[in-house]
N, C-alpha and C positions, 0 to 999 in steps of 0.2 A: 503493499502500501504504499503511496507516495503522501512524503508528510512536507507541514508549512512550520519550521523552527522559528519560535519568537524568544526573546532574551527578556524579554521584558511582559508584567503583565497591561493585556488589554483594559482598558478604559472608557468605555461608552460615555459617549459626552450630551446624547441626546436622547430621550425617551422609547426604551426599545425591551420589547420584551423577553427576545434571545435573536443571540447573532446568527444565527440561523435563518436568513432572508424569508426563505421558504415554510419556517414556522408560523407565520401568521401573527394573527389570530383569524379565523374565515367566521363566517355568520352560520355557517351549515356543513356536515361534511361532504356533501356534492362539493363546494364551492372548493374547500379544501382537495377531492380529489383531483378533482379539473383545474385548479391551480398547478399542483404537483405533478407533475408526467413523468410517467411510469419511470421511463429513461431515467431521472434522477433517486428512484427512489431506493431504498433498501432497509433491511433487516434493522429495526431501531430508531428508523428515523421518525420524528415525533411532531404533530402538530398540533395549535392549539385548537381550542370548538368554543364558540360565544353561546353558552348554554344562558340563558336571564343574564344575573350581570356576575357570573364568575365564568372561569375559563377551565374549560375541560379539556384535560391535553388526550389524544389519542393515538397510538402509533402504530405500522405496520411492524409487528412482533414475528409472523410466521411466515410472511412472502410479502409483497409491491402490489399482488393487485389490488383492484378496487375493495374486494371485496374482503384480504386482507386487514385492513384498515377499523382498529378496533380501540376500544378506549382504555385505558391504562388502571390496571385496578388495584388497591391494597390487598393488603393481607387482612386479614378479619380476625380479632383474640375473641376464639372461643372461652378463652379461661375463665368466664366471667355465667359460664351456662351451665344449663345439667344433660347429662347426657339421657339418651330414651331410658337407659338400664335403671338409670340414677335416680330419672319423674317415676318406674314404675316400683323404685324401689320406696320411693317415700311412700307414695301413696301407698304401699302394704302395710310402712309402719308406721302412717298416718289415719287411714279412714276406712273405715266397715266397708264394704261392699252394697250394702244399703247409702250409707252417706255417700258413695262415687255415683250412685245411681239419681237420686234427687241434684248434686249439683250438675250434671248433664241437663238433667226435665230443666235447670233453673235458667242456662245456658240454651238451651233449648227456646225456649220462650222470647229471647234475645234474638234471634236468628228472624222471624219472621212475623208482620203482621198479624192480627188477629184477626182484623175486619179492615175493610176498603175505609180510606180515608180520602174530603175533597178536601183538598186547600183554601184557605180563606186571605191566607199573607203569602206577600211574596218569602224565598227564602232560597238564596244560592240559587241552581236550576232550576227548582219548583215554582211554575205560575200560580193565580188564585185561578183558581177552576181545574187542577191539574189534576188526576184519579191516582191516591195511590196504592193497588189492588191490595185487595187478600194476602198473604203471604213472602209481600217483598221482603225479602234478604234483608238483616241489615248492614249489610256491606253497601248495598244497591244501594238503602235510603241515605246513610251518610256518604255517600257518592254524587245522589242529589240534591244535596248539602254545599257540599265544596266545591265543587264542580259544575262548571259552563261548558255551552257553546262558544267555539272563538269561531267569525269569519275572516279568510285572507282579506288583505288590503290588494289594490291593483298600481301599478306604473303605469299608464296609457301608454305603445308606442310611439315611434316619432320618426321623422327623416330628415337628414342633414344635407346640404348640396354647398361644397368647396372650393373654393376658384383660384388655381394659383394665381392669377393673373388681377388679381383686388388691387381698387386705387385708382390713380387718375394717371387717366390716359389718353394722350390725343385725339383728337375726331379725326379719322379716316388711317387711322395707325391698326397696321395687319399681325393682329398675335395668334398663335398657338395656344388655347385656353384647355387647361386640364382640367375637370371635373369630375368627383366626385360625388357620390352621393351613399353615404351612410345610415344606414335602416338598422335603428334600434325597436327591437323587438316587446322591451315594455318589461316588466314582470308581474308575476302573483308571489303577493310577501306572506308568506307563515307556513308553517311547514308542522308538520305530526313529526318527532323522530325519538326513539326508544318513550313513547305513550307522553311525551310532551310536545306542550307547540312553541314554538320556536316562532314568533312575532318578526323576528328579519332572517329570517333564515328563506331561503329560496325557490319554492314550489313548481317555479318554470316557467315559461316567457308566456307575454300578454299571446301575443299576438302568432301566426304561424308561421311558417318562411317564407321569404318571399320568393313570389312564383316569375315576376319579371318586373324590369326597370324600363322606364322610356326615360332621356336627358334630352333636353331642347325640343322635344316629339319624336325623337326618333328608337324604336327599341332597340336595347345594347345587348347583349349575351353576359356582361358581367356591369357591374356597379360604379363605371369607368370609362371618360372617353375625352379624347384627344380631338376637338377642332378648329378648325380655322375660323378666326373672326375678326370682322370689321369696328372698329370702334367709332358707337354711333355716338351723337350730340344728350348729354344727361344720362340719365341710370340705364346701363346695359343689362338685362335680364337673364338669367337664365332659370331654366325648367329643369328639376327634377319630378318623377314621380315611380313608384313603388308600389306593383297592384301585389298583396300576401295573401296565406292563404288563413283557413280556420286558424283558430289556437287551440290549447288543450283547455280541458273541465276542468275549474278549480271547484276542489273541495274544502270541506269546514273542519275543527278540531275532532271531528266525528266518523269523517271521513266519508262523511257524504255530501252531496252535489251542493257548490255550494255559488247563486248565479246564473249563468252561463256561458259559454265561449265566446271569446270574439270572436264577431263574423268576418268570411273573408272579406277584405274592401282594397281601398287606396287611398294613399298619402299623399300628398304633392306639397312639395315646397320650393320655394324659390330663392336664388341668389341675384343680391342688388350691389354688390359691394364691387364694381366696377363704374366708372364713371369718365362718360367726354367730353372736353372740352376744350376751346382755342387755345392757341396760347398766345402771349405779348412777349413780342423784342421791344431790344430797348439797348442802348450804347451810346459811348462817345464814338461818332463818324469824319475821316478825313472830307467825305463827302453820301452827301446824303444817298441815301437805295434809291433807286427807279422801278427795280423790279423784286418777283415774287423772291429769288437766290439771292439775293441783296439783303433781303429783310427777315430772313429765314438764318444769314450769316449773323447779325448783328452778335453783338457776343454776349448779349442776357436774354435769358426768355421767363416766366413765369407762365404758369395757367392759371387760366382767365374763373375769376371765383365767378358766382352764382349774383352777387352784390355790390360790394367794394373792393377793389383792392388798395394797398396801402404799399409803395415802393422805396425802399431809401436808394437812394445814385449816387453816383459823384461825378461832379461834373468835373473833367479833363481838357477838355479839346473845345476848341472855338466852335464845335457843332456837337449838337446830342438830338436821338430822336427817337422816337416811340410811336410803335406799331401797334394802335389797338384795333381787337376783333369787334363787331356786329354786336352791340348792345350794353359798349361802353363808351363813355368819352369823359376825356380829362376834366377834371372839378379841378384841382389847386396844384399847385408848385414850388412849394416856400423853401427857399433855403435854408444852410444852419446859420445865417444872418438875419435872420427872418424876413427877409424879401422876397416880396411875390412875386413869382418873376411867371404866371401864369399865362399872361397875356403876353408874352414876347416868344408864345410859340405859335408858328403858322401851322395849321391842319389842309393833308388834301388826301384824296380817295385813291388806294391801291390796289391792287386784283392780288392777293397773296394764298397761296397753295397752299392747303390744310396737309397733315400727313400724308393722306392717301392723293396728294396731288389736285383733288379737285380745288376750283376757285371761289373765294372764298373775297368780300371787301370790305378791306378794314381799313383806319383812320391815321394816317402817317400824322404827327405831330415834328414842328421840326424848331429846334432850340440855333439862336446865332446870334453869338457872343464875338466882341471885337479881341479881345481878348482872353484867354483859358481862364476863368476862374479857378479850377481847385477847390471848389466848394462842396457840401454834404445837400443833397436837396433830398426832400418829401414828395411824395406825388401820389396823387391819388386821383383812382380812375373808380367811376359808376356809371 
């Protein structure tokens, strides 16, 4: 067996139940079996299972299959108990046969109800109007008092759609978009295990398996697709749809059917994380641009917002230009010296192509200074 030797003691600085990553604790035995693959199991491997407010340890004692996982049991001290032979000797020493018969008759009186009783109060699992039948055993009567029926709870299934090109893109840009639809089948929570109801245990999935995925209108063999896309103005919406089969039948703590299986159905999810916008181009120039290529080659560019763009720029040349797409105009230009130079800009129209080569009517705002000012300026477009 390979070893990893340490000269010093291990100091754990964060709360952990066990140094073994696979220890858990888990909400149910089923969850532990799924998490600890058979390939990494060995005789003696231990996991923690949540049972109520405590953790109970289970281990693969005799083998490594799912059925080999059993609870760790402690040795029972029987020193305080008497054996059957000792009990018989005690009876012989202290009781006559008649006394024993009378004692057994007294116990029998506790075993069953002598008559039928109709409940007039609520007690445990007994409701008003319930009939406790004649002959009901004492054990069953106590069960009705202290036990109740627990029902499972449901976590509804859901669908998510991810997009690897989320964010703001230039209108007309051609992209390859990876879309992935992730179907969560939901859960039926609450499971009967070893005679106890585990509220956080997983009984099963709420929905059945996925039978078909449809992404952006096309049926796909898997839950993901790679597609060519040209960015549109505004929100770019992608759609995923999953058809699922009928889910399993939920059961209560008595093992009886509770509610109904989730019917076969369809979930739809949109992804709206890609937004298409025009760009604003600006910068210091030697000569003012006269065509689309020269505008797009300006040193600075920003995505146009839906309301107001506030841009910090630096005037270092005798000529400065701002190319603004449709929907916005120059509102103000204030220098670091608090000088309003808005009216010093002269505007003209120029056709500029977007990222896809389509013509767009831009407005050029041109500023000419006698000398290079070398000052900061705050430009507001809206």
